[in-house]
N, C-alpha and C positions, 0 to 999 in steps of 0.2 A: 655517498650512498652505502659504500661498503661498511663504514663504521656503524651506520644505522642498522643494517642487517645483522651485524655482529652483536650489537646490544640487544636487539630483538631476540636473536638466537639464544643468547645467554639468559634472557628473561624467561623464555619458554622452557628452557632446559632446567631452570631452577624453580619450576612450579607456577610460573606466571601465565597470564592469558592475554591475548590480543584480539581486539574487535576491529575489523577492517571491512570496508565496502568495496568488494572486488570489481564492481563496474567502474569505479573511479569518478563518477559524476552523477548529478541528479538529472533525470530526463523524464519525458512524458511519452515514451514509446509504448506500444501495446505488448512488447516482448522484451526479453533480456537483451542487453547489449553484450558485445564481446567482453569477456572478463579480462582484467589485467592480470599479469602473472606475479605481481608482487607478493601476494599471500602465499602462493605456492613456493616461490623462491625463498621466502623467509623460513618456511617450515623445512624446506630442503636444506637450507644452511644450518638450521638448528639440529637436524638429524646428522649432518656431516660432522658437527662439532661435539657430538655427545661423548666421544671418547675422552674429552679433556675435563669434563665436569661430572659431578654427581647428578644423574639424569633420571627422568621418568619417561614412560611410554608416551610419545607425542600423538595427539589426536586433533581433529578439527571437525566442525559442525556448521553446516550451511543454515542460515536464518533468512527467511523471506518476509517482506512487508507487503501487505495488500491494503488498499484504501478504497473507500466508497467513492470519493471524489478527490482526486489527487491535487487539484488546484484550489481546493476550498479548505480554509482553516477550520479546525475542529471536526474534520471528517472522521468517520469511524475508521479505525485501523486494526488490522489483524496481523499478529506475529506468528509465523509458522516455523517450526523447528524440524530440520532434517535429521537423518540418522548420524550418530557419532562415528566418524571414520578414523581408523588407526593406520598410521603411516607404515607400521610393520606389516600390514596386510597388502600393501601395494607392491607391484613388481619391482619398482625402484630403478628401472633402466634410465628413465628421464623423470625423476621424482617431481620436479616443479611442474612439468607439463601434465603429469598424471593427476596431481592434486587439483590443478586448475580445471581440467576436464571433468573430474568427479564433482567438483563444486558446481560447475555449470549444469551437469545432469541433475544433481540434487535440487538446485534452485528451480530448474525447469519443471521438475515433478511437483514442487510446492506451489507454483504460481499458475494462474489461469492466463494463458498467452494467446496471441493471435498474430498472424503475419501482417495484418492491417487492423486499424481501429474498428472498421466495420465488422470484420470477422470476430474480434474479441467482444464487441457489443452484442452480437448475435448469441454467442456462447453465454454471456452473462444474463441476457434476457431470458434464455431457456432455463438457466439455473434459478433465476428469480421466480419463474412460473412454477417450477417444481417446489421451491421453498414455500411459495404461497399455498400450494396444495397441502404441504406438510405442516403448515402453520409454524414454520421455523425460519424466521428471517435473519437469523444471526449470520454475521460474516463468515463464521467458521463453517456453517452448513452450506452457504452459498458457494464458498470456495471449494468445498468437498464435491458438491454436485457439479460445479463448473469444470473441475478437473476430469471428472468421469465423462462429461459431455465432450470435452476437448479430445479425450482419448478415443471415444466412440466416433467422433467426427473424422478423425484422422483415418480410422479403419474404413469407415463408410466411403470416404472420398476416394479411396483406392479401389473399392468394389463397385460402387454405383454412383458416379458423379451426377447423373441426371436426377436421381431421387433426392440426393442431398441438395441440389439446386432448387428443386421444387419445394422442399421443406424450408429452405432459406427464404425463398420468395414469399411463402405464406407467413413466415415470421415477420418479414419486413412489412407486409401488408397489415398484419395484426398490430405492429408497432405504430404504423401511420394512423390506423383507426383509433388507437388509444389516445394518440396526440390530438387527433381531430375532435374526439369527444371530451378531451381534457379530463381523462380519468386514468386509472392505473390498473395493472393486472391484479393487484391485491384486492381492489374493490370488485373486480369481475369474479375473482375466485370466491369471495365471501358470498356473493349473490348465487353463484353456481352451486355452492355447497350448502346453501340455506343457512348460513351463519349470520348473526346480526351484524350490522355495520359498525356498531359502537359497543365496546365491551366496558360495562360500568363496573369498576372495581374500587374498593375503598381507597387504595393508594392513589389511584388516578383522581378520585374525587378530592382527596386531600391536596394533591398537587394543583388541581384546578382552583380550589379555594385560596391557596397561597398565591397563585398567579393573580387572582382578582384583587387580593389585599395589597399586593405589591405593585399593581398596575400604575398608580400615580407616580411612584418612584421610578418605575421603568420608563414611563412616558417622559419624565423630566430628564432622566439620564440619556434617553434617545435624542432629545433635542440638544442637550448640553454637549454630547459627544458626536453629533452628526458630522461636524466638520473634520475633526481628527480621524474619524472612521473613513472618510472619503479620501483624505490626503494620501495615504499609502498607495491606494489604487490609482489615483491621478498621477502621482510622481512616477510610479512603475510604468504606466502607459507611455509617459513622456521619455523616460530614460532607457527603457528596455523593451525590445520587440520579440525576445526569445521566450516562449511560454515555459520552457524547461527551467528557467531561473527566475520566473516572476515571483514565486513564493519567497525566494531569498531576498529579493528587492523589497517586497512588502514587509517582511519581518524586520529588515534593516531600517527601513523608514519608520515603521511602527515603534521600534525601540527608541527612536529619537523623538518622534512626535508625541506619543502618549505621556511620557514623563514630563515633557515640556508643557503640555496642555494641562496636566494635573497640577504642576507647579503654578501656572498662571491662575488656575481656578482657586487654589489654596490662598494665593496672594490676594485675589479679589475678595475672597471670603473674609480674610483677616482685615482688609481695608474697609 
């Protein structure tokens, strides 16, 4: 481990960069896990060895990932960048711990968190309602609104927990009613604001026409690839019960199944 840290320190001090995931694992929790100290120790080691090489001012930057649906492939993803931090500006009494704590604070500011999934879902639901009213359903806007709601919620919970609970109960009731009616807040917002339910735009019409033209090929592909599409999910359920690593299993099985299936299809076509 010491030799790895030394090589990383030398790499950083000579103008290189390191990308590291400080949580150290993939997970499906509604909040950050405790950060590992590896990144902080690497930077602290690089700082301590600066006297021996031609160096530059060392910095680090926290980067957060937000997903629409974490367990679904091709989910929308948002990359959020925190401020650039300079090691020279830190006290330096325990540099590795200071770096780790500052990373945790920056990541917490970038992400929409909750102590439980129910709490996070409520925050996201409110953010979605505001986004629908503003007609901006981008992940960037929803994350921005969600963080503001999260901050306001923390303040309100300290001042008036009864009112916060009443709002939460009304939100849950509204969510249950949407599910019961099999509709969404987006549709409710469109009706409430007098907006048409369908926006006819030239690009949408073109995409619709292309979808109709390619429908026979899509139908054939859906039938031809139905089995290999199901296999990763089936194998993952049999081999793995941990939802935090299910995507890794699906990806691994898919990397084996899809090329093999394509090879079989090509062989049959030639035959």
